[in-house]
N, C-alpha and C positions, 0 to 999 in steps of 0.2 A: 504493500500500500504506500510505501515511501516514494516520494518524488522530490526533486530539487526545487520545483516551482513554489513560490510564495505568492499567495493571493492578497489583493488589496481591495479596498472598498470600491475602486473604480472598475474592477473586473466584473464581467457579466456572470450571473448565476449559472447560466447554461454552460459557460466555459468551464466553470468549476466542476459541474456534474460530468461533462464530457472528459475532463482530465482524469476523474476517478469516480465511477458510478457507485462505488462502495460508500460514498459520502451521503447518498440519498437517505438512508435511515437516520443519519445524524440531522439532516435538514428537518425531518419530520419531528424530531425532539425539540426543535426550536419553534415548532408549530408554524412553519412557513407554508403558506398555501401554494399549490401548484398553479401553473399559468404564469411562468416566469417572464414570458415575452423576451424582450431585450434588456430587461432591467439589470442594473448593476447590483452588486452585493450591498452597497451603501443605500441605494434606493429601496431595495426590498426590506432591509433591516429597519429603515426609517418608517416605512409604511406599516410594518408589523410591530413597531414599538420595541425593537430588539437592540440591545447595546452592540453596535457594529464592532467595537474593539474586542469585546468578549467573544463574539461570533468568530471573528478572524483569528483570535488567539487559539480557540479550540480547533477550528478547521485547519489552520496551518500546522498546528501540532500533530493532528491526526494524519495529514497528508505528507508531512516532512519528517516527523519525529523530533523536531527541534523547537525550542522556545528561545527567541532572542532576548526577551525580557517581559516581565509582567507589567501591563499598562499601569501607569500611576493613577491612583484615585479610583480604580475600578472596584465596584462593590462586589464582595464575594457572593452576595445573594444572587447575582446573575448566574454564577457557576452552579450554585445550589439549585436554582430553579431548573437549570438544564439537567442536572443529575436527577432531580425529582421526576422530570419528564421521562428520563431514561429508565428509571425504575418502573414507571407506569407502562412504558413501551414493552419492557421485558415481561412483566407480570401479566398484563392484560392481553398482550398480543403475541409476542415472539414465543414464549414458552408454551402456551396452548397450541399455537400453530405447529411447532415442532412435535409436540405430543400427538396431535392428530395425524401428521404425516408418518410418524413412527408407528402408530397403531395400524395405519393402513398398509404399512410395508411389512408387517410381521407375517411370516409364513405359517399356515395352519399346521404344517408338519412338525413345527417346533413348539408344541403345546407345553413341553416341559421347561423350555428356556424362555419363552415369551414373557411369562409373568415376572421372571427375574429381571429381564431388561426393563420392563415397565416400572417395576418397583425401584430399580436403580435410578431411573430417570426421575420418578416422583420424589425419591429421597433427596436427590440433588436439588430439585426445585424447592423443597422444604428448607434445605440448607441456605439457598440463595435468598429466600424470603426472610430468614432470620438475619442474614447479613444486611439486607436492605432495611429491615425494620430497625436495626440498631442505628443505622445512619439517619433514618427518618425520625426516630424517637429521641436520640441522644446527640448525634453529631450536628445535624442541621439546626435543631433548636439552640444548641450552644453557639453556633456561628451567627445565628440571627440575634441572639442576646449580645454577643461580642460586638456585632455591627451597631447595635443600639447603645453601646457604651456600658453594658451591665457586666459585673464581675462574676466569676464562677471558679469553682475548684477544678473543673474539668479543663483540659488543654488539648490541643491538637496532637501532641506527641503521644498521648494515650491512644488515640485513633491510629496513628502511624504504626505504633508498636503491635497493634492487634489487627492490622488491616490484612486479613487473609485473602488469598487469591481464590475467588469463587469459581473460576473456570477449570480448575484442575480436575475435578471429578467428571466434568463433561468430557474432558480429554480421555479419561479412562473408558467411558461408555463408547466413545468413537472407536477406540482401539479394540475393544471387545468385538464390536460389530465387524470391523474391518478384518480382523484375524480369524474369527471363529464362526460367523453367522453365514450360513448358506440359505439361498432362497430361490424360489421359482419366479419371483417378481423382482429381479435385480434393479430394474429402472426405478421402482418405488423406493427401495432401500438406498439407492444412490442419491435420490432426491432428498431423502431424510438426512443422509450423511452430509450433503452440501449445506443443509440448514444447520446441522450441528457444528460443522467447521466454521460457518459464518458467525454463528452465535458465540463460539469460543473466541474468535478474533474480536468480536464486538465487546465481549465482557473484558477482555484484556485491555482494549482501548478505554473502556469505562474506568477500569482501575488505574490506568496510566494518567487519565485526566485528574483523578483524585490525588494520585501520588506526586505528580509533577506540576500541577497547577493549583489545586485547591489547598493541599497541605502547606506548600511554601507560601501561598498567599496569606493563609491564616497565621502561620508561624511568624511572618513579617509583622502582621497586625499585633500579635501578642507582644513581640519585642518592642514595638513602638509604644504600646500601652504601658508596658513595664517601665520603659525609660521615662515616659511622661509622669508616671506616678512617683518617681524618685526626684523629680525636679523641685 
């Protein structure tokens, strides 16, 4: 997914998509409507009420793997809102979609293995829900309070030290199917596998945004607040 190109507010949205179509699910999490016409990224963000600097920070990070710098004065709540939308995307759409494809791909001849695969997947989703719930119930409210100037015993380093990678178990499921599952409907299972591969990469990108954008942004805010309190 990496590319050397860096996008600016003056670039057209369609050029961004044509450069890397994998960015489409990310655009959906910004709630950007389709019908881009020839609008630039800056124009579309302005019409949708989206912080263009935050949009470009995330997009350029995902397509290049690099961050030049975090924009001065950018509210972390912009990133939090994006991550919340991402949680909703995974929970309400992506995970049920993969499960439906997986169920459709299971071969009746494997009545002994099929329930194990489904349970493996369902257990994984339960793990991810807990991971997301911790962020929704603890991390994001802390960031909101910090942004409002409220103090707390919590700090972002607690999150960093316990930030597990939720995509690992999905990789295990993928490998089990690839290595050991035979089927009379390979096209269906191949389709399900593509979904799993895409979701695995998507979750890794989600974690990267938290690790390389959100956590440093909040750590910087905490340091400034600590320095101000000692003046």
